[in-house]
N, CA, C and O atoms as a DFTB+ gen file, in Angstrom:
464 C
 N C O
     1  1      -7.048       5.193     -18.858
     2  2      -7.026       5.456     -17.441
     3  2      -8.219       6.334     -17.090
     4  3      -8.544       7.275     -17.814
     5  1      -8.859       6.023     -15.988
     6  2      -9.999       6.793     -15.536
     7  2      -9.534       8.151     -15.025
     8  3      -8.575       8.236     -14.257
     9  1     -10.206       9.200     -15.445
    10  2      -9.814      10.537     -15.026
    11  2     -10.677      11.067     -13.887
    12  3     -10.470      12.195     -13.439
    13  1     -11.638      10.282     -13.410
    14  2     -12.530      10.780     -12.375
    15  2     -11.809      11.043     -11.061
    16  3     -11.953      12.119     -10.481
    17  1     -11.033      10.069     -10.584
    18  2     -10.437      10.213      -9.259
    19  2      -8.936       9.953      -9.196
    20  3      -8.291      10.394      -8.244
    21  1      -8.361       9.267     -10.153
    22  2      -6.928       9.002     -10.130
    23  2      -6.531       7.967      -9.089
    24  3      -7.339       7.127      -8.693
    25  1      -5.274       8.035      -8.649
    26  2      -4.759       7.041      -7.707
    27  2      -3.966       7.664      -6.559
    28  3      -3.302       6.945      -5.813
    29  1      -4.024       8.965      -6.408
    30  2      -3.202       9.641      -5.402
    31  2      -3.454       9.124      -3.986
    32  3      -2.503       8.824      -3.263
    33  1      -4.718       9.016      -3.581
    34  2      -5.031       8.571      -2.221
    35  2      -4.718       7.089      -2.035
    36  3      -4.319       6.671      -0.949
    37  1      -4.895       6.298      -3.083
    38  2      -4.544       4.881      -3.005
    39  2      -3.048       4.748      -2.743
    40  3      -2.625       3.960      -1.898
    41  1      -2.256       5.521      -3.470
    42  2      -0.803       5.475      -3.286
    43  2      -0.403       5.973      -1.900
    44  3       0.506       5.416      -1.284
    45  1      -1.071       7.018      -1.401
    46  2      -0.761       7.506      -0.050
    47  2      -1.021       6.420       0.983
    48  3      -0.183       6.172       1.850
    49  1      -2.184       5.769       0.895
    50  2      -2.537       4.732       1.864
    51  2      -1.578       3.550       1.770
    52  3      -1.099       3.052       2.789
    53  1      -1.304       3.108       0.566
    54  2      -0.377       1.998       0.370
    55  2       1.030       2.401       0.807
    56  3       1.763       1.586       1.368
    57  1       1.405       3.644       0.554
    58  2       2.718       4.140       0.973
    59  2       2.892       4.095       2.481
    60  3       3.967       3.752       2.972
    61  1       1.841       4.437       3.218
    62  2       1.894       4.363       4.683
    63  2       2.143       2.921       5.116
    64  3       2.985       2.666       5.977
    65  1       1.420       1.987       4.526
    66  2       1.604       0.579       4.877
    67  2       3.013       0.096       4.537
    68  3       3.636      -0.622       5.319
    69  1       3.501       0.489       3.381
    70  2       4.851       0.095       2.971
    71  2       5.882       0.676       3.942
    72  3       6.783      -0.033       4.389
    73  1       5.750       1.957       4.265
    74  2       6.701       2.591       5.175
    75  2       6.656       1.961       6.564
    76  3       7.695       1.778       7.198
    77  1       5.452       1.630       7.041
    78  2       5.341       0.957       8.337
    79  2       6.033      -0.407       8.287
    80  3       6.747      -0.778       9.219
    81  1       5.823      -1.141       7.214
    82  2       6.456      -2.455       7.065
    83  2       7.970      -2.362       7.035
    84  3       8.660      -3.173       7.652
    85  1       8.485      -1.376       6.319
    86  2       9.942      -1.220       6.259
    87  2      10.492      -0.750       7.605
    88  3      11.607      -1.115       7.977
    89  1       9.729       0.049       8.331
    90  2      10.138       0.468       9.678
    91  2      10.193      -0.707      10.632
    92  3      11.108      -0.806      11.450
    93  1       9.223      -1.594      10.533
    94  2       9.217      -2.800      11.360
    95  2      10.430      -3.665      11.030
    96  3      11.091      -4.182      11.931
    97  1      10.720      -3.821       9.741
    98  2      11.886      -4.621       9.365
    99  2      13.159      -4.025       9.958
   100  3      14.001      -4.760      10.475
   101  1      13.309      -2.714       9.890
   102  2      14.493      -2.061      10.456
   103  2      14.590      -2.311      11.959
   104  3      15.674      -2.578      12.478
   105  1      13.460      -2.224      12.656
   106  2      13.453      -2.429      14.104
   107  2      13.813      -3.874      14.466
   108  3      14.474      -4.114      15.477
   109  1      13.386      -4.821      13.655
   110  2      13.659      -6.234      13.927
   111  2      15.095      -6.634      13.597
   112  3      15.572      -7.677      14.044
   113  1      15.769      -5.816      12.828
   114  2      17.090      -6.175      12.303
   115  2      18.115      -6.480      13.396
   116  3      18.883      -7.434      13.268
   117  1      18.140      -5.692      14.459
   118  2      19.178      -5.867      15.481
   119  2      19.009      -7.126      16.327
   120  3      19.920      -7.947      16.427
   121  1      17.828      -7.266      16.935
   122  2      17.657      -8.366      17.877
   123  2      16.420      -9.222      17.614
   124  3      16.082     -10.091      18.419
   125  1      15.749      -8.981      16.500
   126  2      14.564      -9.761      16.166
   127  2      13.331      -9.372      16.964
   128  3      12.316     -10.066      16.915
   129  1      13.409      -8.267      17.699
   130  2      12.287      -7.809      18.517
   131  2      12.043      -6.330      18.251
   132  3      12.936      -5.597      17.830
   133  1      10.810      -5.916      18.509
   134  2      10.474      -4.493      18.417
   135  2      10.280      -3.974      19.829
   136  3       9.375      -4.401      20.545
   137  1      11.138      -3.051      20.217
   138  2      11.014      -2.428      21.530
   139  2       9.921      -1.360      21.454
   140  3       9.606      -0.844      20.381
   141  1       9.351      -1.042      22.620
   142  2       8.261      -0.081      22.676
   143  2       8.642       1.246      22.027
   144  3       7.864       1.801      21.250
   145  1       9.819       1.754      22.334
   146  2      10.231       3.045      21.787
   147  2      10.459       2.962      20.275
   148  3      10.243       3.944      19.565
   149  1      10.888       1.814      19.783
   150  2      11.023       1.639      18.335
   151  2       9.646       1.707      17.671
   152  3       9.482       2.332      16.624
   153  1       8.661       1.055      18.293
   154  2       7.297       1.072      17.766
   155  2       6.743       2.496      17.761
   156  3       6.125       2.934      16.791
   157  1       6.976       3.207      18.863
   158  2       6.533       4.608      18.942
   159  2       7.182       5.422      17.824
   160  3       6.522       6.241      17.185
   161  1       8.475       5.197      17.589
   162  2       9.187       5.909      16.540
   163  2       8.636       5.610      15.153
   164  3       8.492       6.506      14.320
   165  1       8.329       4.331      14.916
   166  2       7.778       3.927      13.611
   167  2       6.439       4.607      13.381
   168  3       6.206       5.200      12.328
   169  1       5.569       4.519      14.363
   170  2       4.221       5.081      14.226
   171  2       4.263       6.606      14.157
   172  3       3.567       7.209      13.340
   173  1       5.079       7.233      15.011
   174  2       5.119       8.703      14.997
   175  2       5.716       9.220      13.690
   176  3       5.361      10.305      13.230
   177  1       6.616       8.451      13.097
   178  2       7.181       8.850      11.813
   179  2       6.152       8.869      10.704
   180  3       6.307       9.594       9.721
   181  1       5.107       8.081      10.853
   182  2       4.052       7.993       9.846
   183  2       2.759       8.678      10.282
   184  3       1.772       8.663       9.548
   185  1       2.761       9.279      11.473
   186  2       1.525       9.816      12.055
   187  2       0.797      10.797      11.138
   188  3      -0.414      10.682      10.948
   189  1       1.517      11.754      10.573
   190  2       0.855      12.747       9.713
   191  2       0.247      12.090       8.476
   192  3      -0.845      12.454       8.040
   193  1       0.969      11.117       7.917
   194  2       0.428      10.420       6.743
   195  2      -0.778       9.567       7.106
   196  3      -1.731       9.473       6.333
   197  1      -0.739       8.942       8.287
   198  2      -1.877       8.134       8.739
   199  2      -3.107       9.030       8.904
   200  3      -4.202       8.670       8.473
   201  1      -2.926      10.187       9.524
   202  2      -4.030      11.141       9.708
   203  2      -4.562      11.595       8.348
   204  3      -5.774      11.702       8.158
   205  1      -3.672      11.859       7.417
   206  2      -4.082      12.293       6.079
   207  2      -4.914      11.223       5.381
   208  3      -5.928      11.530       4.754
   209  1      -4.486       9.971       5.490
   210  2      -5.236       8.875       4.874
   211  2      -6.628       8.770       5.494
   212  3      -7.618       8.584       4.787
   213  1      -6.694       8.889       6.817
   214  2      -8.000       8.811       7.498
   215  2      -8.890       9.982       7.087
   216  3     -10.076       9.799       6.814
   217  1      -8.315      11.187       7.044
   218  2      -9.103      12.369       6.656
   219  2      -9.639      12.252       5.232
   220  3     -10.729      12.737       4.929
   221  1      -8.871      11.610       4.369
   222  2      -9.252      11.506       2.966
   223  2      -9.854      10.143       2.618
   224  3      -9.804       9.712       1.466
   225  1     -10.414       9.479       3.609
   226  2     -10.972       8.144       3.384
   227  2     -12.080       8.150       2.328
   228  3     -12.220       7.189       1.572
   229  1     -12.854       9.211       2.273
   230  2     -13.924       9.294       1.270
   231  2     -13.363       9.310      -0.145
   232  3     -13.866       8.620      -1.031
   233  1     -12.325      10.099      -0.346
   234  2     -11.688      10.158      -1.668
   235  2     -11.008       8.835      -2.000
   236  3     -11.041       8.382      -3.144
   237  1     -10.389       8.212      -0.985
   238  2      -9.768       6.900      -1.187
   239  2     -10.815       5.890      -1.653
   240  3     -10.582       5.128      -2.592
   241  1     -11.956       5.892      -0.995
   242  2     -13.036       4.972      -1.382
   243  2     -13.493       5.258      -2.813
   244  3     -13.720       4.333      -3.592
   245  1     -13.627       6.536      -3.155
   246  2     -14.045       6.904      -4.516
   247  2     -13.017       6.442      -5.543
   248  3     -13.381       5.959      -6.615
   249  1     -11.731       6.591      -5.218
   250  2     -10.687       6.134      -6.136
   251  2     -10.753       4.620      -6.330
   252  3     -10.619       4.121      -7.447
   253  1     -10.959       3.903      -5.240
   254  2     -11.032       2.440      -5.340
   255  2     -12.240       1.983      -6.152
   256  3     -12.158       1.006      -6.896
   257  1     -13.353       2.685      -6.011
   258  2     -14.542       2.328      -6.786
   259  2     -14.363       2.632      -8.265
   260  3     -14.944       1.965      -9.121
   261  1     -13.549       3.652      -8.560
   262  2     -13.402       4.168      -9.916
   263  2     -12.220       3.573     -10.680
   264  3     -12.164       3.680     -11.905
   265  1     -11.277       2.950      -9.976
   266  2     -10.045       2.616     -10.681
   267  2     -10.218       1.494     -11.673
   268  3     -11.062       0.611     -11.518
   269  1      -9.397       1.558     -12.691
   270  2      -9.501       0.608     -13.792
   271  2      -8.223      -0.234     -13.888
   272  3      -7.309      -0.094     -13.076
   273  1      -8.181      -1.100     -14.890
   274  2      -7.046      -2.015     -15.096
   275  2      -5.715      -1.260     -15.170
   276  3      -4.742      -1.660     -14.530
   277  1      -5.669      -0.195     -15.930
   278  2      -4.432       0.571     -16.102
   279  2      -3.973       1.189     -14.778
   280  3      -2.781       1.191     -14.473
   281  1      -4.907       1.704     -14.005
   282  2      -4.563       2.294     -12.716
   283  2      -4.084       1.229     -11.728
   284  3      -3.146       1.464     -10.967
   285  1      -4.729       0.056     -11.739
   286  2      -4.284      -1.028     -10.855
   287  2      -2.859      -1.447     -11.195
   288  3      -2.048      -1.679     -10.298
   289  1      -2.553      -1.545     -12.474
   290  2      -1.201      -1.900     -12.906
   291  2      -0.204      -0.814     -12.496
   292  3       0.898      -1.121     -12.042
   293  1      -0.590       0.452     -12.654
   294  2       0.266       1.575     -12.267
   295  2       0.583       1.537     -10.771
   296  3       1.730       1.719     -10.365
   297  1      -0.449       1.299      -9.960
   298  2      -0.262       1.267      -8.504
   299  2       0.612       0.070      -8.109
   300  3       1.467       0.196      -7.233
   301  1       0.411      -1.068      -8.736
   302  2       1.233      -2.239      -8.445
   303  2       2.697      -1.949      -8.756
   304  3       3.569      -2.232      -7.934
   305  1       2.976      -1.396      -9.918
   306  2       4.355      -1.076     -10.291
   307  2       4.962      -0.060      -9.321
   308  3       6.115      -0.198      -8.911
   309  1       4.184       0.954      -8.959
   310  2       4.646       1.969      -8.010
   311  2       4.986       1.328      -6.667
   312  3       6.025       1.627      -6.078
   313  1       4.107       0.445      -6.183
   314  2       4.325      -0.193      -4.879
   315  2       5.560      -1.084      -4.893
   316  3       6.349      -1.061      -3.948
   317  1       5.736      -1.858      -5.942
   318  2       6.886      -2.755      -6.039
   319  2       8.186      -1.946      -6.083
   320  3       9.177      -2.335      -5.465
   321  1       8.186      -0.835      -6.801
   322  2       9.379       0.018      -6.859
   323  2       9.695       0.639      -5.510
   324  3      10.860       0.752      -5.131
   325  1       8.672       1.036      -4.792
   326  2       8.868       1.726      -3.512
   327  2       9.253       0.769      -2.396
   328  3       9.990       1.140      -1.483
   329  1       8.761      -0.449      -2.465
   330  2       8.958      -1.420      -1.405
   331  2      10.357      -1.998      -1.496
   332  3      10.713      -2.601      -2.508
   333  1      11.155      -1.821      -0.455
   334  2      12.531      -2.299      -0.483
   335  2      12.922      -2.826       0.889
   336  3      13.167      -2.055       1.817
   337  1      12.978      -4.131       1.006
   338  2      13.419      -4.760       2.246
   339  2      14.837      -5.282       2.072
   340  3      15.258      -5.603       0.961
   341  1      15.572      -5.364       3.179
   342  2      16.907      -5.956       3.130
   343  2      16.822      -7.452       2.881
   344  3      17.706      -8.031       2.250
   345  1      15.761      -8.078       3.374
   346  2      15.562      -9.510       3.185
   347  2      14.899      -9.712       1.820
   348  3      13.697      -9.498       1.662
   349  1      15.697     -10.124       0.849
   350  2      15.207     -10.254      -0.525
   351  2      14.101     -11.291      -0.670
   352  3      13.194     -11.118      -1.485
   353  1      14.166     -12.368       0.112
   354  2      13.123     -13.402       0.032
   355  2      11.802     -12.830       0.525
   356  3      10.770     -12.999      -0.125
   357  1      11.828     -12.156       1.668
   358  2      10.597     -11.551       2.203
   359  2      10.052     -10.506       1.235
   360  3       8.841     -10.406       1.039
   361  1      10.940      -9.735       0.638
   362  2      10.507      -8.723      -0.319
   363  2       9.815      -9.364      -1.520
   364  3       8.769      -8.885      -1.959
   365  1      10.382     -10.434      -2.048
   366  2       9.778     -11.123      -3.201
   367  2       8.413     -11.698      -2.825
   368  3       7.464     -11.607      -3.604
   369  1       8.314     -12.289      -1.632
   370  2       7.034     -12.856      -1.191
   371  2       5.975     -11.759      -1.122
   372  3       4.851     -11.950      -1.589
   373  1       6.325     -10.620      -0.547
   374  2       5.361      -9.526      -0.416
   375  2       5.003      -8.954      -1.785
   376  3       3.842      -8.631      -2.038
   377  1       5.985      -8.828      -2.662
   378  2       5.697      -8.343      -4.020
   379  2       4.758      -9.300      -4.742
   380  3       3.859      -8.857      -5.456
   381  1       4.951     -10.604      -4.571
   382  2       4.046     -11.587      -5.189
   383  2       2.649     -11.459      -4.592
   384  3       1.656     -11.580      -5.310
   385  1       2.564     -11.216      -3.284
   386  2       1.255     -11.026      -2.644
   387  2       0.553      -9.798      -3.213
   388  3      -0.656      -9.822      -3.446
   389  1       1.316      -8.717      -3.438
   390  2       0.720      -7.528      -4.061
   391  2       0.190      -7.855      -5.451
   392  3      -0.874      -7.378      -5.844
   393  1       0.931      -8.664      -6.189
   394  2       0.488      -9.068      -7.524
   395  2      -0.793      -9.885      -7.432
   396  3      -1.711      -9.700      -8.231
   397  1      -0.855     -10.792      -6.455
   398  2      -2.056     -11.616      -6.263
   399  2      -3.244     -10.731      -5.914
   400  3      -4.340     -10.927      -6.439
   401  1      -3.036      -9.758      -5.031
   402  2      -4.119      -8.831      -4.666
   403  2      -4.608      -8.076      -5.897
   404  3      -5.811      -7.899      -6.087
   405  1      -3.674      -7.633      -6.727
   406  2      -4.039      -6.925      -7.956
   407  2      -4.842      -7.837      -8.876
   408  3      -5.840      -7.409      -9.457
   409  1      -4.414      -9.094      -9.014
   410  2      -5.126     -10.043      -9.867
   411  2      -6.528     -10.332      -9.319
   412  3      -7.482     -10.446     -10.088
   413  1      -6.653     -10.448      -7.998
   414  2      -7.983     -10.644      -7.402
   415  2      -8.876      -9.435      -7.691
   416  3     -10.069      -9.580      -7.957
   417  1      -8.283      -8.249      -7.636
   418  2      -9.039      -7.046      -7.992
   419  2      -9.517      -7.095      -9.427
   420  3     -10.632      -6.674      -9.735
   421  1      -8.661      -7.617     -10.313
   422  2      -9.054      -7.758     -11.720
   423  2     -10.234      -8.707     -11.867
   424  3     -11.156      -8.445     -12.639
   425  1     -10.202      -9.818     -11.119
   426  2     -11.298     -10.797     -11.184
   427  2     -12.593     -10.163     -10.672
   428  3     -13.647     -10.303     -11.292
   429  1     -12.507      -9.470      -9.545
   430  2     -13.694      -8.807      -8.986
   431  2     -14.219      -7.782      -9.975
   432  3     -15.428      -7.670     -10.174
   433  1     -13.325      -7.039     -10.590
   434  2     -13.711      -6.039     -11.577
   435  2     -14.445      -6.689     -12.746
   436  3     -15.430      -6.145     -13.244
   437  1     -13.967      -7.849     -13.183
   438  2     -14.626      -8.561     -14.299
   439  2     -16.017      -9.060     -13.894
   440  3     -16.967      -8.971     -14.670
   441  1     -16.123      -9.581     -12.675
   442  2     -17.398     -10.136     -12.224
   443  2     -18.415      -9.025     -11.950
   444  3     -19.562      -9.103     -12.391
   445  1     -17.993      -8.002     -11.227
   446  2     -18.915      -6.938     -10.846
   447  2     -19.110      -5.903     -11.937
   448  3     -20.174      -5.291     -12.032
   449  1     -18.106      -5.704     -12.749
   450  2     -18.172      -4.656     -13.757
   451  2     -17.695      -3.332     -13.176
   452  3     -17.686      -3.170     -11.955
   453  1     -17.305      -2.400     -14.003
   454  2     -16.796      -1.113     -13.530
   455  2     -17.858      -0.311     -12.812
   456  3     -19.026      -0.293     -13.201
   457  1     -17.415       0.365     -11.731
   458  2     -18.290       1.295     -11.023
   459  2     -19.366       0.653     -10.170
   460  3     -20.226       1.364      -9.649
   461  1     -19.355      -0.642     -10.008
   462  2     -20.380      -1.287      -9.180
   463  2     -19.875      -1.530      -7.780
   464  3     -20.604      -2.065      -6.945
């Protein structure tokens, strides 16, 4: 595992996206629609984390440039564990998409080489 930057900011950014997605699912559960106040609630619940991700964008970029195979696998496992939807089919589809994204990252890493 690369010790230069770790994966903390990557997990924070991905965590915000996961939490927003789960908030949207909760809002859609009752009537299949997101009301304005539900959207405000979802976004305001994540506001501090969104600001933190934006403030630390430089470190996030450095982590993404530096991360290796082991870190990508760690982040994928962390994301799959954290992501929990009531709709099991949708959850499986999204988990497979995360796996595909990780695999594409592996291909890019092989083609470009580390740190490029």
